[in-house]
DSSP file (Angstrom, degrees, kcal/mol; ACC not computed):
  #  RESIDUE AA STRUCTURE BP1 BP2  ACC     N-H-->O    O-->H-N    N-H-->O    O-->H-N    TCO  KAPPA ALPHA  PHI   PSI    X-CA   Y-CA   Z-CA
    1    1 A M              0   0    0      0, 0.0    24,-0.2     0, 0.0    25,-0.1   0.000 360.0 360.0 360.0 -89.6  -16.5   -1.2    7.7
    2    2 A G        +     0   0    0     22,-1.5     2,-0.2     1,-0.2    23,-0.1   0.426 360.0 149.0  80.0   0.2  -17.3   -2.3    4.2
    3    3 A G        -     0   0    0     21,-0.2    21,-3.4    20,-0.1    -1,-0.2  -0.476  38.1-137.1 -70.8 137.7  -16.2    0.7    2.2
    4    4 A A  E     -A   23   0A   0     19,-0.2     2,-0.3    -2,-0.2    19,-0.2  -0.601  18.1-169.6 -93.7 154.5  -14.9   -0.1   -1.3
    5    5 A F  E     +A   22   0A   0     17,-2.2    17,-2.0    -2,-0.2     2,-0.3  -0.975   5.8 179.3-137.9 154.1  -11.8    1.4   -3.0
    6    6 A A  E     +A   21   0A   0     -2,-0.3     2,-0.3    15,-0.2    15,-0.2  -0.955  11.8 151.7-154.5 135.7  -10.5    1.3   -6.6
    7    7 A S  E     -A   20   0A   0     13,-2.3    13,-3.2    -2,-0.3     2,-0.5  -0.964  40.5-112.7-154.9 169.2   -7.5    2.8   -8.2
    8    8 A R  E     -A   19   0A   0     -2,-0.3     2,-0.5    11,-0.2    11,-0.2  -0.954  24.0-158.6-110.4 122.8   -5.0    2.3  -11.0
    9    9 A M  E     +A   18   0A   0      9,-3.0     9,-2.8    -2,-0.5     2,-0.3  -0.895  24.2 166.8-100.9 126.1   -1.4    1.6  -10.0
   10   10 A E  E     -A   17   0A   0     -2,-0.5     7,-0.3     7,-0.3    -2,-0.0  -0.995  40.0-104.8-144.6 146.5    1.1    2.4  -12.8
   11   11 A A    >   -     0   0    0      5,-3.0     3,-2.0    -2,-0.3     5,-0.1  -0.369  39.3-114.9 -63.0 147.5    4.8    2.8  -13.3
   12   12 A K  T 3  S+     0   0    0      1,-0.3    -1,-0.1     2,-0.1    -2,-0.0   0.852 118.8  47.9 -55.2 -37.2    5.8    6.5  -13.6
   13   13 A D  T 3  S-     0   0    0      1,-0.0    -1,-0.3     3,-0.0    -2,-0.1   0.465 112.2-122.2 -85.4  -0.4    6.9    5.9  -17.2
   14   14 A G  S <  S+     0   0    0     -3,-2.0    -2,-0.1     2,-0.2     3,-0.1   0.556  75.8 124.3  77.5   8.4    3.6    4.1  -18.0
   15   15 A N  S    S+     0   0    0      1,-0.1     2,-0.3    -5,-0.0    -1,-0.1   0.629  77.3  16.7 -79.3 -11.5    5.3    0.8  -19.1
   16   16 A A        +     0   0    0     -5,-0.1    -5,-3.0     2,-0.0     2,-0.3  -0.990  68.9 145.2-155.3 151.8    3.4   -1.3  -16.5
   17   17 A G  E     -A   10   0A   0     -2,-0.3     2,-0.3    -7,-0.3    -7,-0.3  -0.982  19.4-157.9-175.0 170.2    0.3   -1.1  -14.4
   18   18 A F  E     -A    9   0A   0     -9,-2.8    -9,-3.0    -2,-0.3     2,-0.3  -0.987  28.9-106.4-157.8 154.4   -2.7   -2.8  -12.8
   19   19 A D  E     -A    8   0A   0     -2,-0.3     2,-0.5   -11,-0.2   -11,-0.2  -0.690  33.2-163.8 -82.6 137.6   -6.1   -2.0  -11.4
   20   20 A F  E     +A    7   0A   0    -13,-3.2   -13,-2.3    -2,-0.3     2,-0.3  -0.974  21.3 149.7-128.4 116.6   -6.2   -2.3   -7.6
   21   21 A S  E     +A    6   0A   0     -2,-0.5     2,-0.3   -15,-0.2   -15,-0.2  -0.975   4.7 125.4-145.3 158.2   -9.5   -2.5   -5.8
   22   22 A G  E     -A    5   0A   0    -17,-2.0   -17,-2.2    -2,-0.3     2,-0.4  -0.934  49.5 -75.1-178.9-158.9  -11.0   -4.1   -2.7
   23   23 A T  E     -AB   4  36A   0     13,-2.6    13,-2.6    -2,-0.3     2,-0.3  -0.994  33.5-123.3-132.2 131.8  -12.9   -3.5    0.5
   24   24 A Y  E     + B   0  35A   0    -21,-3.4   -22,-1.5    -2,-0.4    11,-0.3  -0.587  27.3 178.7 -70.4 131.6  -11.7   -1.8    3.7
   25   25 A T  E     +     0   0A   0      9,-2.4     2,-0.3     1,-0.4    10,-0.2   0.628  66.3   7.5-109.5 -20.5  -12.3   -4.3    6.6
   26   26 A R  E     - B   0  34A   0      8,-1.5     8,-3.5   -25,-0.1     2,-0.4  -0.912  58.0-174.0-162.2 134.3  -10.9   -2.2    9.5
   27   27 A V  E     - B   0  33A   0     -2,-0.3     2,-0.5     6,-0.2     6,-0.2  -0.991   4.8-177.0-133.7 126.6   -9.7    1.4   10.0
   28   28 A V  E >>  - B   0  32A   0      4,-2.8     3,-2.8    -2,-0.4     4,-2.4  -0.956  42.3-112.1-119.7 107.8   -8.2    2.8   13.1
   29   29 A S  T 34 S-     0   0    0     -2,-0.5     4,-0.1     1,-0.3    -2,-0.0  -0.063  93.9  -3.3 -48.4 125.1   -7.6    6.5   12.4
   30   30 A G  T 34 S+     0   0    0      1,-0.1    -1,-0.3     2,-0.1     3,-0.1   0.451 134.2  57.6  75.1   0.2   -3.9    7.4   12.2
   31   31 A K  T <4 S+     0   0    0     -3,-2.8    15,-2.5     1,-0.3     2,-0.3   0.702 102.9   7.6-128.0 -42.3   -2.8    3.8   13.1
   32   32 A L  E  <  -BC  28  45A   0     -4,-2.4    -4,-2.8    13,-0.2     2,-0.4  -0.999  36.0-171.4-156.6 141.1   -4.1    1.1   10.8
   33   33 A I  E     -BC  27  44A   0     11,-2.4    11,-3.0    -2,-0.3     2,-0.4  -0.961  16.7-173.2-132.5 117.2   -6.0    0.3    7.5
   34   34 A A  E     +BC  26  43A   0     -8,-3.5    -9,-2.4    -2,-0.4    -8,-1.5  -0.863  12.3 167.9-108.8 146.1   -6.9   -3.3    6.9
   35   35 A Y  E     -BC  24  42A   0      7,-2.5     7,-2.5    -2,-0.4     2,-0.4  -0.979  27.6-138.2-152.8 160.3   -8.4   -4.4    3.6
   36   36 A S  E     -BC  23  41A   0    -13,-2.6   -13,-2.6    -2,-0.3     2,-0.3  -0.951  13.8-176.3-121.0 147.2   -9.3   -7.4    1.4
   37   37 A F  E >   - C   0  40A   0      3,-2.6     3,-1.8    -2,-0.4     2,-0.2  -0.897  65.5 -43.2-145.2 111.1   -8.8   -7.6   -2.3
   38   38 A G  T 3  S-     0   0    0     -2,-0.3   -16,-0.0     1,-0.2     0, 0.0  -0.529 123.0 -26.4  64.3-131.9  -10.1  -10.7   -4.0
   39   39 A D  T 3  S+     0   0    0     -2,-0.2    -1,-0.2    -3,-0.1     2,-0.2   0.210 126.1  84.8 -96.9  15.2   -9.1  -13.7   -1.9
   40   40 A R  E <   -C   37   0A   0     -3,-1.8    -3,-2.6    20,-0.1     2,-0.3  -0.712  61.2-151.3-113.8 164.6   -6.2  -11.8   -0.4
   41   41 A T  E     -C   36   0A   0     -5,-0.2    19,-2.4    -2,-0.2     2,-0.3  -0.897   8.9-172.8-132.1 162.3   -5.8   -9.4    2.5
   42   42 A G  E     -CD  35  59A   0     -7,-2.5    -7,-2.5    -2,-0.3     2,-0.4  -0.984   9.2-155.6-151.0 159.8   -3.5   -6.5    3.5
   43   43 A V  E     -CD  34  58A   0     15,-2.9    15,-2.7    -2,-0.3     2,-0.5  -0.997   2.8-160.3-139.6 132.8   -2.8   -4.2    6.4
   44   44 A V  E     -CD  33  57A   0    -11,-3.0   -11,-2.4    -2,-0.4     2,-0.4  -0.972  16.3-168.4-110.7 124.0   -1.2   -0.7    6.3
   45   45 A E  E     -CD  32  56A   0     11,-3.1    11,-2.7    -2,-0.5     2,-0.6  -0.925  14.9-154.5-115.5 138.8    0.2    0.3    9.7
   46   46 A F  E     - D   0  55A   0    -15,-2.5     2,-0.6    -2,-0.4     9,-0.2  -0.940  17.4-169.4-111.1 107.8    1.4    3.8   10.7
   47   47 A V  E     - D   0  54A   0      7,-3.1     7,-3.0    -2,-0.6     2,-0.3  -0.879  10.8-146.6-108.1 113.0    4.0    3.4   13.5
   48   48 A T  E     + D   0  53A   0     -2,-0.6     2,-0.2     5,-0.2     5,-0.2  -0.611  29.8 160.4 -80.5 132.6    5.0    6.6   15.2
   49   49 A G  E >   - D   0  52A   0      3,-3.4     3,-1.4    -2,-0.3    -1,-0.0  -0.780  54.9 -80.5-139.5-176.9    8.6    6.7   16.4
   50   50 A G  T 3  S+     0   0    0      1,-0.3     3,-0.1    -2,-0.2    -2,-0.0   0.784 126.6  41.5 -60.3 -30.6   11.3    9.2   17.5
   51   51 A S  T 3  S-     0   0    0      1,-0.2     2,-0.3     0, 0.0    -1,-0.3   0.285 125.6 -80.7-104.1  10.9   12.2   10.1   13.9
   52   52 A G  E <  S-D   49   0A   0     -3,-1.4    -3,-3.4     2,-0.0     2,-0.5  -0.961  71.6 -28.6 132.8-149.7    8.7   10.3   12.4
   53   53 A V  E     -D   48   0A   0     -2,-0.3     2,-0.5    -5,-0.2    -5,-0.2  -0.930  44.8-152.4-114.4 130.3    6.2    7.8   11.2
   54   54 A T  E     -D   47   0A   0     -7,-3.0    -7,-3.1    -2,-0.5     2,-0.6  -0.872   9.0-150.2 -97.7 130.7    7.0    4.4    9.6
   55   55 A V  E     -D   46   0A   0     -2,-0.5     2,-0.5    -9,-0.2    -9,-0.2  -0.910  16.4-173.5-101.9 120.0    4.5    3.1    7.1
   56   56 A R  E     -D   45   0A   0    -11,-2.7   -11,-3.1    -2,-0.6     2,-0.5  -0.960   4.8-167.0-118.4 125.4    4.5   -0.7    7.1
   57   57 A I  E     -D   44   0A   0     -2,-0.5     2,-0.4   -13,-0.2   -13,-0.2  -0.950   6.1-179.4-114.7 127.9    2.4   -2.7    4.6
   58   58 A T  E     +D   43   0A   0    -15,-2.7   -15,-2.9    -2,-0.5     2,-0.3  -0.991  15.3 156.0-123.9 131.8    1.8   -6.4    5.0
   59   59 A F  E     -D   42   0A   0     -2,-0.4     2,-0.4   -17,-0.3   -17,-0.2  -0.986  49.0 -91.5-152.2 160.0   -0.2   -8.3    2.4
   60   60 A D        -     0   0    0    -19,-2.4   -20,-0.1    -2,-0.3    -2,-0.0  -0.623  51.7-123.7 -71.6 125.0   -0.8  -11.8    0.9
   61   61 A A        -     0   0    0     -2,-0.4     2,-0.2     1,-0.1    -1,-0.1  -0.309  17.8-129.2 -69.6 153.1    1.6  -12.2   -2.0
   62   62 A E        -     0   0    0      4,-0.1     8,-0.1     3,-0.1     3,-0.1  -0.539  12.1-127.7 -96.3 171.1    0.3  -13.0   -5.5
   63   63 A S  S    S+     0   0    0     -2,-0.2    -1,-0.1     1,-0.1     4,-0.1   0.545  91.9  73.8-100.8  -7.0    1.7  -15.8   -7.6
   64   64 A Q  S    S+     0   0    0      2,-0.1     2,-0.3     1,-0.0    -1,-0.1   0.839 100.9  37.9 -76.3 -32.8    2.5  -14.1  -10.9
   65   65 A N  S    S-     0   0    0     -3,-0.1    -3,-0.1     1,-0.1    -1,-0.0  -0.865  92.3-101.3-119.7 153.0    5.6  -12.2   -9.6
   66   66 A S     >  -     0   0    0     -2,-0.3     4,-2.4     1,-0.1     5,-0.2  -0.244  33.7-111.4 -66.5 159.1    8.3  -13.2   -7.3
   67   67 A A  H  > S+     0   0    0      1,-0.2     4,-2.6     2,-0.2     5,-0.1   0.880 120.1  53.5 -57.9 -38.6    8.3  -12.0   -3.7
   68   68 A E  H  > S+     0   0    0      2,-0.2     4,-2.6     1,-0.2    -1,-0.2   0.907 107.4  49.7 -65.6 -42.1   11.3   -9.9   -4.4
   69   69 A Q  H  > S+     0   0    0      2,-0.2     4,-2.3     1,-0.2    -2,-0.2   0.912 112.9  47.8 -62.2 -41.7    9.7   -8.2   -7.4
   70   70 A Q  H  X S+     0   0    0     -4,-2.4     4,-2.6     2,-0.2     5,-0.3   0.921 111.0  50.5 -65.1 -43.1    6.6   -7.5   -5.3
   71   71 A R  H  X S+     0   0    0     -4,-2.6     4,-2.4     1,-0.2    -2,-0.2   0.930 111.9  47.5 -60.6 -46.0    8.8   -6.1   -2.5
   72   72 A R  H  X S+     0   0    0     -4,-2.6     4,-2.2     2,-0.2    -1,-0.2   0.902 112.3  50.3 -62.8 -41.3   10.7   -3.8   -4.9
   73   73 A G  H  X S+     0   0    0     -4,-2.3     4,-1.8     1,-0.2    -2,-0.2   0.940 113.7  42.9 -63.2 -48.2    7.5   -2.6   -6.5
   74   74 A W  H  X S+     0   0    0     -4,-2.6     4,-2.5     1,-0.2    -1,-0.2   0.855 111.5  55.6 -68.4 -33.2    5.8   -1.8   -3.2
   75   75 A Q  H  X S+     0   0    0     -4,-2.4     4,-2.8    -5,-0.3    -1,-0.2   0.908 106.4  51.4 -64.5 -39.9    9.0   -0.2   -1.9
   76   76 A A  H  X S+     0   0    0     -4,-2.2     4,-2.1     2,-0.2    -1,-0.2   0.900 110.1  49.5 -61.9 -40.4    9.1    2.1   -4.9
   77   77 A I  H  X S+     0   0    0     -4,-1.8     4,-2.4     2,-0.2    -2,-0.2   0.933 112.7  46.8 -63.7 -45.8    5.4    3.1   -4.2
   78   78 A L  H  X S+     0   0    0     -4,-2.5     4,-2.7     2,-0.2    -2,-0.2   0.890 110.3  52.8 -64.1 -39.7    6.3    3.8   -0.5
   79   79 A D  H  X S+     0   0    0     -4,-2.8     4,-2.1     2,-0.2    -1,-0.2   0.917 111.2  46.5 -62.0 -42.6    9.4    5.8   -1.5
   80   80 A R  H  X S+     0   0    0     -4,-2.1     4,-2.1     2,-0.2    -2,-0.2   0.912 111.6  51.6 -65.2 -42.7    7.3    8.0   -3.8
   81   81 A F  H  X S+     0   0    0     -4,-2.4     4,-2.5     1,-0.2    -2,-0.2   0.920 108.7  51.5 -59.2 -44.9    4.6    8.4   -1.2
   82   82 A A  H  X S+     0   0    0     -4,-2.7     4,-2.9     1,-0.2     5,-0.2   0.907 108.2  51.3 -60.6 -42.6    7.3    9.5    1.4
   83   83 A R  H  X S+     0   0    0     -4,-2.1     4,-2.0     1,-0.2    -1,-0.2   0.909 110.8  48.7 -62.0 -40.9    8.7   12.1   -1.1
   84   84 A C  H  X S+     0   0    0     -4,-2.1     4,-1.0     2,-0.2    -2,-0.2   0.927 113.9  45.5 -63.7 -45.2    5.2   13.5   -1.6
   85   85 A V  H >< S+     0   0    0     -4,-2.5     3,-0.6     1,-0.2     4,-0.4   0.927 113.3  49.4 -65.0 -45.5    4.4   13.7    2.1
   86   86 A E  H >< S+     0   0    0     -4,-2.9     3,-1.0     1,-0.2    -1,-0.2   0.847 105.8  57.5 -63.9 -34.2    7.8   15.3    3.0
   87   87 A A  H 3< S+     0   0    0     -4,-2.0    -1,-0.2     1,-0.2    -2,-0.2   0.780 101.8  56.0 -67.0 -26.4    7.4   17.9    0.2
   88   88 A R  T <<        0   0    0     -4,-1.0    -1,-0.2    -3,-0.6    -2,-0.2   0.576 360.0 360.0 -82.4  -9.2    4.2   19.1    1.9
   89   89 A G    <         0   0    0     -3,-1.0    -3,-0.1    -4,-0.4    -2,-0.1   0.461 360.0 360.0  74.2 360.0    6.1   19.7    5.1
């Protein structure tokens, strides 16, 4: 795979943010995106079910923020992503 990505993740009000970059390690169209970032890894899974598609993200946690803070942050990102997708119909 080996494709690189880079983006800026930021709170909607701009009070916090971070640069997020890494390398895609595996992509299965419509099903899975695996990536590495620094010495950590992550996987995004798209799971089709009766009521639509569930997006599940699993990643190695970092040590600066608690697991709960990380969970809340990523959940907010996923919620915003869902609203954008649903608005497009």
